C-alpha positions as CSV (number, residue, x, y, z in Angstrom):
1,M,12.5,2.5,-20.4
2,K,9.5,1.2,-22.4
3,P,7.9,-1.8,-20.8
4,S,9.5,-5.2,-23.1
5,L,6.8,-6.8,-24.8
6,P,7.7,-10.3,-23.9
7,F,6.6,-9.3,-20.1
8,L,3.8,-7.9,-20.6
9,A,2.3,-10.7,-22.7
10,A,3.3,-13.1,-19.5
11,A,1.7,-10.5,-17.2
12,S,-1.5,-9.8,-19.8
13,L,-2.0,-13.9,-20.1
14,L,-1.2,-14.7,-16.0
15,F,-4.0,-12.1,-14.6
16,G,-6.6,-13.0,-17.4
17,L,-5.8,-16.4,-16.9
18,W,-6.7,-16.2,-12.9
19,T,-9.5,-13.6,-13.9
20,H,-11.2,-16.4,-15.6
21,A,-10.7,-18.3,-12.3
22,A,-12.1,-16.0,-10.5
23,E,-15.1,-15.7,-11.9
24,T,-16.2,-19.7,-11.8
25,A,-15.4,-20.5,-8.1
26,A,-16.9,-18.3,-5.1
27,P,-14.5,-16.9,-2.8
28,S,-13.9,-18.4,0.9
29,W,-11.0,-18.6,3.3
30,T,-10.3,-21.6,1.5
31,T,-9.2,-19.2,-1.1
32,A,-7.2,-17.5,1.2
33,T,-5.1,-21.3,1.8
34,E,-4.8,-21.9,-2.4
35,I,-3.7,-17.8,-2.5
36,L,-1.1,-19.1,0.0
37,Q,0.3,-22.4,-1.6
38,R,1.2,-20.2,-4.4
39,I,3.3,-17.6,-2.6
40,K,7.1,-18.6,-2.1
41,A,9.9,-16.4,-0.9
42,P,12.4,-15.7,-3.8
43,Q,15.8,-18.1,-3.2
44,F,19.2,-16.9,-3.8
45,P,22.7,-18.9,-4.6
46,D,25.0,-18.8,-1.9
47,R,27.3,-16.3,-2.2
48,K,27.7,-12.7,-0.4
49,F,29.4,-9.4,-1.9
50,S,29.9,-6.5,1.0
51,I,29.4,-3.1,0.1
52,T,32.5,-2.5,1.6
53,D,34.6,-4.2,-0.5
54,F,33.4,-2.0,-3.5
55,G,35.1,1.2,-1.1
56,A,31.7,1.6,0.8
57,V,32.9,3.5,4.3
58,A,30.6,3.4,7.3
59,D,30.8,6.9,8.7
60,G,27.5,8.5,8.0
61,K,29.2,10.8,5.4
62,T,30.7,9.5,2.2
63,D,28.7,8.4,-0.7
64,A,27.6,4.6,-0.3
65,T,25.5,4.8,-3.7
66,A,28.3,3.8,-6.6
67,A,29.8,1.3,-4.1
68,I,26.0,-0.2,-3.4
69,R,25.5,-0.2,-6.9
70,Q,28.7,-1.8,-8.2
71,A,28.0,-5.1,-5.4
72,I,25.0,-5.2,-6.7
73,D,26.0,-5.6,-10.3
74,A,28.8,-7.9,-9.5
75,C,25.9,-9.8,-7.7
76,H,24.1,-9.8,-10.6
77,Q,26.5,-10.7,-13.1
78,A,27.6,-13.5,-11.1
79,G,24.2,-15.2,-10.9
80,G,22.8,-13.9,-8.1
81,G,23.4,-14.1,-4.2
82,M,23.8,-11.3,-1.5
83,V,24.6,-7.9,-0.9
84,V,25.6,-7.3,2.4
85,V,25.3,-3.9,4.3
86,P,27.2,-4.4,7.3
87,A,27.1,-2.7,10.8
88,G,27.6,1.0,10.4
89,E,25.7,4.1,9.1
90,F,26.3,4.6,4.9
91,F,25.2,7.1,3.0
92,T,23.5,6.6,-0.2
93,G,21.7,7.9,-3.5
94,A,18.9,5.6,-5.1
95,I,19.4,1.9,-4.7
96,H,18.4,0.1,-7.7
97,L,18.1,-3.8,-7.4
98,R,18.4,-6.7,-9.8
99,S,17.5,-10.2,-10.9
100,N,18.8,-12.5,-8.1
101,V,19.8,-9.8,-6.1
102,N,19.7,-10.0,-2.1
103,L,20.0,-6.7,-0.4
104,H,20.6,-7.4,2.9
105,V,20.9,-4.9,6.2
106,S,22.6,-6.3,8.8
107,E,21.7,-6.0,12.9
108,G,23.6,-2.3,13.5
109,A,23.5,-1.2,10.1
110,T,21.4,1.8,8.8
111,L,21.2,2.6,4.9
112,R,20.7,6.7,5.4
113,F,19.4,7.9,2.5
114,S,20.1,11.6,0.6
115,T,17.4,14.2,0.9
116,D,19.6,15.9,-2.1
117,P,16.4,15.4,-5.2
118,Q,19.6,15.3,-7.3
119,A,20.5,11.9,-5.8
120,Y,17.2,10.3,-7.6
121,L,17.8,11.2,-11.1
122,P,17.7,10.3,-14.0
123,V,14.0,9.8,-13.8
124,V,12.4,6.2,-13.8
125,R,8.5,5.3,-15.1
126,S,6.9,5.3,-11.7
127,R,3.5,5.6,-10.7
128,W,2.5,8.9,-8.5
129,E,-0.9,8.1,-6.4
130,G,-2.4,6.3,-9.3
131,I,-1.2,8.0,-12.2
132,E,1.8,6.7,-14.3
133,C,4.6,9.3,-15.2
134,M,8.7,9.8,-15.3
135,N,9.3,11.2,-12.0
136,Y,12.4,10.8,-9.0
137,S,13.5,7.1,-8.7
138,A,12.4,5.6,-5.3
139,L,14.4,5.4,-2.6
140,I,14.6,1.3,-3.5
141,Y,14.0,0.7,-7.1
142,A,13.4,-2.0,-9.3
143,F,12.0,-2.2,-13.0
144,E,11.3,-5.5,-14.3
145,Q,13.6,-7.1,-12.7
146,E,12.9,-11.1,-10.9
147,N,13.5,-12.9,-7.7
148,I,14.2,-9.3,-5.4
149,A,14.9,-8.9,-1.8
150,V,15.4,-6.4,0.7
151,T,16.1,-8.2,4.4
152,G,17.7,-8.1,6.9
153,R,17.3,-6.2,10.8
154,G,19.1,-3.3,10.2
155,T,17.5,0.4,9.3
156,L,16.5,2.0,6.7
157,D,16.7,5.7,7.0
158,G,14.9,7.7,4.4
159,A,15.9,10.9,6.5
160,A,12.8,13.3,5.8
161,S,11.2,16.4,7.2
162,L,9.5,19.4,6.5
163,D,13.1,21.1,6.0
164,N,12.7,18.7,2.9
165,W,10.8,16.1,1.3
166,W,8.0,16.6,3.5
167,G,8.0,20.4,3.4
168,W,7.2,19.4,-0.7
169,A,3.8,18.5,0.6
170,Q,3.2,20.9,3.6
171,K,-0.5,22.3,3.9
172,R,-0.5,26.3,3.6
173,P,-3.7,28.2,5.2
174,D,-5.5,27.8,1.7
175,G,-5.0,23.7,1.6
176,S,-2.3,24.2,-1.6
177,S,0.8,23.2,-0.9
178,R,4.2,23.6,-2.8
179,A,3.4,20.6,-4.8
180,S,-0.2,21.7,-5.8
181,S,0.9,22.8,-9.1
182,D,2.5,19.5,-10.0
183,V,0.1,17.3,-8.8
184,R,-2.7,19.4,-11.1
185,Q,-0.3,18.5,-14.0
186,L,-0.1,14.8,-13.4
187,N,-3.8,14.6,-13.4
188,E,-4.4,16.4,-16.5
189,Y,-1.2,14.1,-18.4
190,G,-3.4,10.9,-17.1
191,D,-7.0,12.7,-18.1
192,Q,-6.1,13.5,-21.4
193,G,-4.1,11.0,-22.0
194,V,-0.4,11.9,-22.8
195,P,1.7,9.1,-23.4
196,V,3.8,8.6,-20.4
197,E,7.1,9.0,-21.4
198,Q,6.4,12.6,-21.8
199,R,4.7,12.6,-18.6
200,L,7.7,14.4,-17.3
201,F,8.9,15.4,-13.8
202,G,12.0,14.6,-11.5
203,E,14.3,18.1,-11.4
204,G,12.6,21.0,-10.8
205,H,9.7,19.5,-10.0
206,L,7.8,18.7,-6.4
207,L,6.6,15.4,-6.5
208,R,8.4,13.0,-3.5
209,P,9.6,9.4,-4.5
210,N,8.1,6.7,-2.4
211,F,10.3,4.3,-0.2
212,F,10.2,1.2,-1.9
213,Q,8.6,0.8,-5.7
214,P,9.2,-2.5,-7.4
215,Y,7.4,-2.0,-10.5
216,R,6.4,-4.9,-12.7
217,C,8.7,-7.4,-11.1
218,R,8.1,-10.8,-9.9
219,N,8.8,-13.1,-7.0
220,V,9.9,-10.2,-4.3
221,L,10.6,-10.0,-0.7
222,I,11.1,-7.4,2.0
223,E,11.9,-8.3,5.6
224,G,12.8,-8.0,9.1
225,V,14.0,-4.1,8.2
226,K,12.8,-1.3,10.3
227,I,11.9,1.7,8.1
228,R,11.6,5.5,9.2
229,R,11.5,9.3,7.8
230,S,9.8,8.2,4.4
231,P,9.7,11.1,1.7
232,M,6.5,9.6,1.1
233,W,4.7,5.5,0.6
234,E,7.0,3.1,2.3
235,I,6.6,-0.2,0.4
236,N,4.8,0.2,-3.3
237,P,4.8,-2.5,-5.1
238,V,3.4,-1.7,-8.8
239,L,2.4,-4.9,-10.9
240,C,4.0,-7.1,-8.9
241,T,3.2,-11.0,-8.8
242,N,4.2,-12.8,-6.1
243,V,4.9,-10.7,-3.3
244,I,6.0,-11.2,0.5
245,V,5.9,-8.1,3.1
246,R,7.0,-9.9,6.4
247,N,8.3,-8.7,10.0
248,L,8.7,-4.9,9.2
249,D,9.2,-2.5,11.6
250,I,7.6,0.9,10.0
251,V,7.3,4.3,11.9
252,T,6.6,7.3,10.0
253,H,4.4,10.6,10.7
254,G,5.3,12.4,7.4
255,P,2.4,13.2,4.8
256,N,1.1,11.0,2.7
257,N,3.3,8.4,4.3
258,D,0.9,5.2,3.9
259,G,2.9,2.4,5.4
260,C,2.2,-0.5,2.7
261,D,0.4,0.3,-0.5
262,P,0.7,-3.1,-2.6
263,D,-0.7,-1.3,-6.5
264,S,-2.0,-3.4,-9.0
265,C,-0.2,-6.8,-7.4
266,R,-1.7,-9.9,-7.6
267,D,-0.4,-13.1,-5.4
268,V,0.6,-10.3,-1.9
269,L,0.9,-11.1,1.8
270,I,2.1,-8.8,4.4
271,E,2.7,-10.5,7.8
272,G,3.7,-9.8,11.1
273,C,4.3,-5.8,10.3
274,V,3.7,-3.0,12.9
275,F,2.2,0.1,11.1
276,D,3.0,3.6,12.8
277,T,2.0,6.0,10.2
278,G,1.5,9.4,9.2
279,D,-1.8,8.1,6.9
280,D,-3.2,4.7,6.1
281,C,-1.4,1.9,7.5
282,I,-2.1,-0.4,5.0
283,A,-3.3,0.9,1.9
284,I,-4.3,-1.2,-1.7
285,K,-4.3,0.9,-4.7
286,S,-4.6,0.2,-8.3
287,G,-4.8,3.2,-10.3
288,R,-6.4,6.5,-10.2
289,N,-9.1,8.0,-12.5
290,D,-8.9,7.6,-16.9
291,D,-4.9,5.9,-16.5
292,G,-5.9,3.7,-13.7
293,R,-8.6,2.1,-16.0
294,R,-5.9,2.7,-19.4
295,V,-3.3,0.5,-17.4
296,G,-7.0,-1.7,-16.4
297,V,-5.0,-4.0,-14.0
298,P,-6.6,-4.5,-10.2
299,S,-5.0,-5.6,-6.9
300,E,-6.1,-9.1,-6.1
301,N,-5.1,-11.9,-3.6
302,L,-3.7,-10.2,-0.7
303,I,-3.4,-11.7,2.9
304,I,-2.5,-9.4,5.5
305,R,-2.3,-11.5,9.3
306,D,-0.7,-10.9,12.6
307,C,0.1,-7.6,12.1
308,T,-0.3,-4.4,14.2
309,M,-1.7,-1.3,13.3
310,K,-0.8,1.7,15.1
311,D,-1.2,5.1,14.2
312,G,-2.9,5.7,10.6
313,H,-6.1,7.0,8.8
314,G,-6.5,3.7,8.8
315,G,-5.6,0.0,9.2
316,V,-6.6,-1.7,6.2
317,V,-7.9,0.7,3.8
318,I,-8.9,0.0,-0.2
319,G,-8.5,3.1,-1.9
320,S,-8.7,5.8,-3.6
321,E,-6.5,5.3,-6.2
322,I,-8.6,2.2,-7.3
323,A,-9.8,2.5,-10.9
324,G,-8.4,-1.0,-11.8
325,G,-10.2,-2.6,-9.0
326,C,-9.5,-5.3,-6.2
327,R,-11.0,-8.2,-4.8
328,N,-9.6,-11.1,-2.9
329,V,-8.2,-9.5,0.3
330,F,-8.5,-11.3,3.7
331,V,-7.5,-9.7,6.9
332,E,-7.0,-12.4,10.3
333,N,-5.4,-11.9,13.5
334,C,-3.9,-8.7,13.6
335,R,-4.2,-6.0,16.0
336,M,-4.8,-2.4,15.9
337,D,-5.1,0.7,18.6
338,S,-4.7,4.0,18.8
339,P,-6.3,7.1,19.7
340,N,-4.4,8.4,16.5
341,L,-6.4,5.3,14.5
342,E,-9.3,6.5,12.8
343,R,-10.9,3.5,10.6
344,A,-10.7,-0.2,11.3
345,L,-11.7,-1.5,7.9
346,R,-12.0,1.1,5.0
347,F,-13.4,1.9,1.6
348,K,-12.7,5.6,-0.5
349,S,-13.4,6.0,-3.8
350,N,-15.7,8.1,-6.2
351,A,-17.1,8.8,-9.5
352,R,-14.2,9.6,-11.1
353,R,-12.4,6.2,-9.6
354,G,-14.8,4.0,-9.8
355,G,-13.9,0.7,-9.5
356,L,-15.1,-3.2,-8.4
357,L,-14.1,-3.5,-5.0
358,E,-15.4,-7.6,-3.8
359,N,-14.9,-10.4,-1.3
360,I,-12.9,-9.0,1.7
361,F,-13.1,-11.3,4.8
362,M,-12.0,-10.0,7.8
363,R,-11.5,-12.6,10.7
364,N,-10.0,-13.1,14.6
365,V,-9.3,-9.1,15.0
366,T,-8.6,-7.4,18.2
367,I,-9.9,-3.5,18.1
368,G,-8.5,-1.3,21.2
369,Q,-10.2,2.4,19.7
370,V,-10.4,4.1,16.6
371,A,-11.6,7.5,16.3
372,E,-14.8,7.1,13.3
373,A,-16.2,3.6,13.0
374,I,-15.0,-0.2,12.4
375,I,-16.0,0.0,8.9
376,T,-16.0,3.3,6.7
377,V,-17.0,3.6,3.5
378,D,-16.0,6.9,1.7
379,F,-18.1,7.1,-1.5
380,L,-17.9,10.8,-1.5
381,Y,-14.8,11.0,-1.1
382,E,-12.8,14.5,-2.5
383,E,-14.8,14.7,-5.9
384,G,-17.4,12.5,-4.6
385,A,-20.5,11.8,-7.1
386,K,-19.1,14.1,-9.9
387,G,-18.2,11.4,-12.8
388,A,-19.3,9.1,-14.6
389,H,-17.7,5.7,-13.2
390,R,-19.6,4.7,-10.1
391,P,-18.0,2.4,-7.6
392,V,-19.4,-0.7,-6.4
393,L,-18.8,-2.3,-2.9
394,R,-20.2,-5.7,-2.5
395,N,-19.3,-9.2,-0.3
396,V,-17.8,-8.1,2.5
397,Q,-17.4,-10.7,5.6
398,L,-15.8,-10.1,9.1
399,E,-16.1,-12.8,11.8
400,N,-14.8,-12.9,15.1
401,V,-14.1,-9.6,15.2
402,V,-13.4,-7.4,18.5
403,S,-13.4,-3.4,19.6
404,Q,-13.5,-1.9,23.2
405,S,-14.2,1.9,21.6
406,S,-15.5,3.5,18.7
407,P,-18.2,6.0,17.8
408,R,-19.6,3.8,15.7
409,V,-19.6,0.1,13.9
410,L,-20.3,1.3,10.2
411,Y,-20.0,4.9,8.3
412,I,-21.4,4.4,4.8
413,A,-21.6,7.7,3.1
414,S,-22.3,6.6,-0.9
415,F,-24.5,8.3,-3.6
416,P,-27.8,7.0,-5.6
417,G,-26.4,4.6,-8.6
418,A,-22.9,3.9,-6.5
419,T,-22.9,0.1,-5.5
420,V,-22.5,-0.9,-1.2
421,D,-23.9,-4.4,-0.8
422,G,-23.5,-7.6,0.8
423,I,-21.8,-6.8,4.1
424,T,-21.9,-9.3,7.0
425,I,-21.2,-9.3,10.5
426,K,-21.0,-12.1,12.3
427,D,-20.4,-13.4,16.5
428,S,-18.3,-9.9,17.4
429,R,-18.8,-7.6,20.3
430,F,-18.3,-3.7,19.8
431,A,-18.0,-2.3,22.9
432,G,-17.9,1.3,23.8
433,V,-20.1,2.2,20.8
434,E,-21.1,6.0,21.1
435,T,-23.8,6.6,19.1
436,A,-26.0,4.9,15.8
437,E,-24.8,3.5,12.7
438,Y,-24.5,6.6,9.6
439,V,-25.6,4.3,6.9
440,Q,-26.7,6.4,3.3
441,H,-27.2,4.4,0.1
442,A,-26.2,1.2,0.8
443,G,-28.2,-2.2,0.3
444,R,-28.2,-5.6,2.0
445,I,-25.9,-5.2,6.1
446,T,-26.5,-8.3,8.1
447,F,-25.7,-8.8,11.8
448,E,-25.7,-12.5,13.0
449,G,-24.5,-13.1,16.3
450,V,-23.4,-9.5,17.1
451,T,-23.4,-7.8,20.7
452,I,-22.9,-4.1,20.6
453,L,-22.5,-2.3,24.2
454,P,-22.8,1.4,24.2
455,A,-20.5,3.4,25.5
456,K,-23.3,5.5,28.0
457,L,-26.8,5.2,27.2
458,P,-28.2,2.1,26.3
459,R,-29.9,1.2,23.0
460,S,-31.9,-1.4,21.0
461,L,-28.9,-3.6,19.7
462,S,-30.9,-5.6,17.6
463,S,-31.9,-2.3,14.8
464,R,-30.1,0.0,13.4
465,P,-31.2,2.7,11.5
466,P,-32.8,3.2,8.2
467,Q,-30.9,3.1,5.2
468,G,-30.1,5.1,2.2
469,D,-31.7,4.1,-0.8
C-alpha cells in the first residue's frame, strides 16, 4: 500500500499553506472560530444498503464480514450513501470503509468484533504508538479515502479481555509483556530508517490493533455510537484532515485504552463525548522519535468542547509521541471528575521525542477531583533528558478553570535545555489543594486573578515555589 503521489503532494501543499499562515498570525480564541468554520461534516447521497440484504445474520455468531464488505463496496460503486446495520447483534472481522460511505449502526444494533487475529489480515499500513509499520488492520480502517463516516446510536464492541488482546500487553513482574520484543523491534526499525513496507508485523506478532483508524483520509465523521472493550486506542485518525468526533460514549478499561488520539491531523473537532478509559481520555500525537520526524507532520487546529472525562491518566494530553509537534489546541466547556483521573491537562515528552508544543488554550472547564495536578508537564517521561531533541512548550493559557480537589495546581518536571515557558492562568479557582506546586526548570508562569484554597493548612496564596533553571 504505497501512498499515492497526488495525495501526498496535496497534503504537503495544504499543510505548508497553513504553516505559513500560522507563522504570520498570533493564535487566540478567534482562531478557534476560524477553525470551526472550516470543519464540515461529510455529506452522503440518499441511498441505503442494509447488510442483511447481503447475507448478514443478526445472531451474534454468523460471520458477517463478507456481507458488510459487499454492502460497502456496492454503496461506494453506486456513488455513496449509507450502509445500515439494523437492530441485532452481528459478528464481524475487520471493516474497511470506502469513499462516500456512511456506516450507520442503528439503535439496538451491536457490531461485535472477532478476537481472532486472523480476522485482521492481510496487514495494512498503520501507525503503532507513533511509528509506521505494516500491521493488523484496525477493527474499522480506511486508507486514503474521502467522505467517510461511522454514525448511529448502536454499539461497537471490541470484545477485548485479558484472555485475548489485553493479555498481549499485561505486565509481568519485571515490567515486560508478551509484546515487548515486538515493541523493541518496531522501535529499532524506526531508529534505523527501515522502509515502512519492510516493517512487517501482523501474523505471529503481538502489536494490538486500534479500534477506528482512518489513515490519510479527508472528511471523517464518527458520531453517536457506543464503544466498548477496545483492543488498544479507540479513535485514532492518522494524517487526516477535517475530522469530527461527536457524541461518542466510550467505556473501556484495558491497557493503552486511550479514548481519542488524533495523530498528525489538521482541523479536528471533538465534542459532546464521554470518556471513561484505561489510559488518557484524549491524547494528541504526531509520531514517535526519529520516525515521527521523518513523517514530519504536526497535529494542529484541534477543538475539544462539551466533553466529559471520567477515569483516565489525563483529561486532555499532548504526547508523548509528539515528535512532529502540536499547535493550536482549544479546550472549552468540559467536565472532568474522577478519583481515577490523574490530571486535567498534561504534556509529556522527552529528549528522544522532542517536539514544539505551542498555543494551547483552555477555558470554562470544571474539574471535580484529579489525583496528581491540574496541569502536568512531564519532560522526564521514560528516557527523560537522554537524547538530542529537547522539547519546547510555550504559550499555554487557562481561563475560568474551577476545581474542587487536587494535590497541586502545577506539576512541572523538566530538564536544562528543554523549554517550558509562557504558562498563564487567569480568573480561576482551585480548592482542596494539598501541597505547594512542584516546578523544576521552567520559565514564565503567571497567575492573574487566581484563588487557591488549601485542603488543610492555610498558606500564602500569592506566592509560588522558586522556579527551576
